[in-house]
Backbone as numpy.savetxt, mean C-alpha at the origin, in Angstrom:
# Nx Ny Nz CAx CAy CAz Cx Cy Cz
9.10 -26.51 -27.85 9.21 -26.84 -26.45 10.35 -26.07 -25.79
11.45 -25.93 -26.50 12.59 -25.19 -25.94 12.24 -23.73 -25.72
11.44 -23.21 -26.64 11.06 -21.80 -26.52 10.25 -21.57 -25.24
9.33 -22.45 -24.94 8.51 -22.31 -23.73 9.38 -22.45 -22.49
10.29 -23.41 -22.50 11.19 -23.59 -21.35 12.06 -22.36 -21.14
12.54 -21.79 -22.24 13.37 -20.58 -22.13 12.56 -19.42 -21.58
11.31 -19.30 -22.04 10.46 -18.21 -21.56 10.16 -18.36 -20.07
10.02 -19.58 -19.60 9.75 -19.79 -18.19 10.97 -19.50 -17.32
12.16 -19.69 -17.87 13.38 -19.43 -17.11 13.71 -17.94 -17.05
13.37 -17.22 -18.10 13.68 -15.80 -18.14 12.77 -15.05 -17.18
13.33 -14.05 -16.53 12.51 -13.27 -15.62 12.51 -11.79 -16.01
12.58 -11.55 -17.31 12.44 -10.17 -17.80 11.05 -9.66 -17.46
10.98 -8.46 -16.96 9.71 -7.87 -16.58 9.27 -8.21 -15.17
10.03 -9.03 -14.48 9.65 -9.41 -13.13 9.68 -8.21 -12.19
10.69 -7.37 -12.33 10.78 -6.19 -11.46 9.58 -5.26 -11.69
9.19 -5.12 -12.94 8.04 -4.27 -13.25 6.78 -4.81 -12.59
6.61 -6.11 -12.63 5.45 -6.73 -11.99 5.49 -6.51 -10.49
6.65 -6.66 -9.90 6.78 -6.45 -8.46 6.47 -5.01 -8.09
6.97 -4.06 -8.87 6.68 -2.65 -8.60 5.18 -2.38 -8.71
4.54 -2.98 -9.70 3.10 -2.77 -9.88 2.33 -3.34 -8.68
2.71 -4.51 -8.23 2.02 -5.11 -7.08 2.22 -4.28 -5.82
3.43 -3.79 -5.61 3.70 -2.97 -4.43 2.92 -1.66 -4.51
2.82 -1.09 -5.69 2.07 0.15 -5.86 0.59 -0.07 -5.56
0.02 -1.15 -6.05 -1.38 -1.46 -5.78 -1.60 -1.69 -4.27
-0.67 -2.42 -3.65 -0.79 -2.68 -2.21 -0.69 -1.38 -1.41
0.22 -0.50 -1.81 0.37 0.78 -1.11 -0.89 1.64 -1.27
-1.47 1.63 -2.45 -2.70 2.39 -2.66 -3.85 1.83 -1.83
-3.93 0.51 -1.75 -4.98 -0.10 -0.92 -4.77 0.22 0.55
-3.55 0.18 1.01 -3.24 0.51 2.40 -3.57 1.98 2.69
-3.24 2.86 1.76 -3.55 4.28 1.93 -5.07 4.49 2.01
-5.81 3.78 1.17 -7.26 3.88 1.21 -7.83 3.40 2.54
-7.25 2.33 3.05 -7.68 1.82 4.36 -7.39 2.83 5.46
-6.21 3.44 5.43 -5.86 4.45 6.43 -6.79 5.65 6.36
-7.12 6.06 5.15 -8.03 7.21 4.99 -9.40 6.87 5.57
-9.87 5.66 5.31 -11.17 5.25 5.86 -11.14 5.21 7.37
-10.04 4.75 7.95 -9.93 4.69 9.42 -9.86 6.08 10.01
-9.07 6.95 9.41 -8.89 8.30 9.95 -10.18 9.11 9.85
-10.99 8.84 8.85 -12.25 9.57 8.70 -13.32 9.16 9.71
-13.10 8.07 10.41 -14.10 7.66 11.41 -14.06 8.65 12.57
-15.21 8.85 13.18 -15.34 9.85 14.23 -14.49 9.57 15.45
-14.42 8.32 15.87 -13.66 7.97 17.07 -12.17 8.24 16.89
-11.65 7.84 15.75 -10.22 8.04 15.50 -9.91 9.53 15.36
-10.81 10.25 14.72 -10.60 11.69 14.56 -10.53 12.39 15.92
-11.44 12.04 16.81 -11.43 12.62 18.16 -10.17 12.24 18.93
-9.74 11.00 18.78 -8.51 10.55 19.43 -7.30 11.34 18.94
-7.21 11.51 17.63 -6.09 12.27 17.07 -6.14 13.74 17.49
-7.31 14.32 17.48 -7.45 15.71 17.92 -7.07 15.85 19.39
-7.43 14.88 20.22 -7.04 14.91 21.63 -5.53 14.84 21.81
-4.88 14.02 21.01 -3.41 13.94 21.08 -2.79 15.26 20.66
-3.30 15.84 19.60 -2.75 17.12 19.11 -3.00 18.23 20.13
-4.20 18.27 20.70 -4.51 19.30 21.68 -3.60 19.17 22.92
-3.37 17.96 23.38 -2.50 17.78 24.55 -1.05 18.09 24.22
-0.65 17.90 22.99 0.74 18.21 22.62 0.96 19.71 22.52
-0.02 20.46 22.05 0.13 21.89 21.86 -0.52 22.71 22.98
-1.27 22.07 23.83 -2.04 22.82 24.79 -1.47 22.74 26.15
């Protein structure tokens, strides 16, 4: 019983878990952004902004 209680109190590996979760969330967010940017409406909007900035 003491062993289980000690294991629950220890947080070794917690940082690694947090880094893994943040990495997965960042990858999911990047995938979402790529899907949004590939849509035709957003692409035209971005091209219009770029054209007005350089044109």
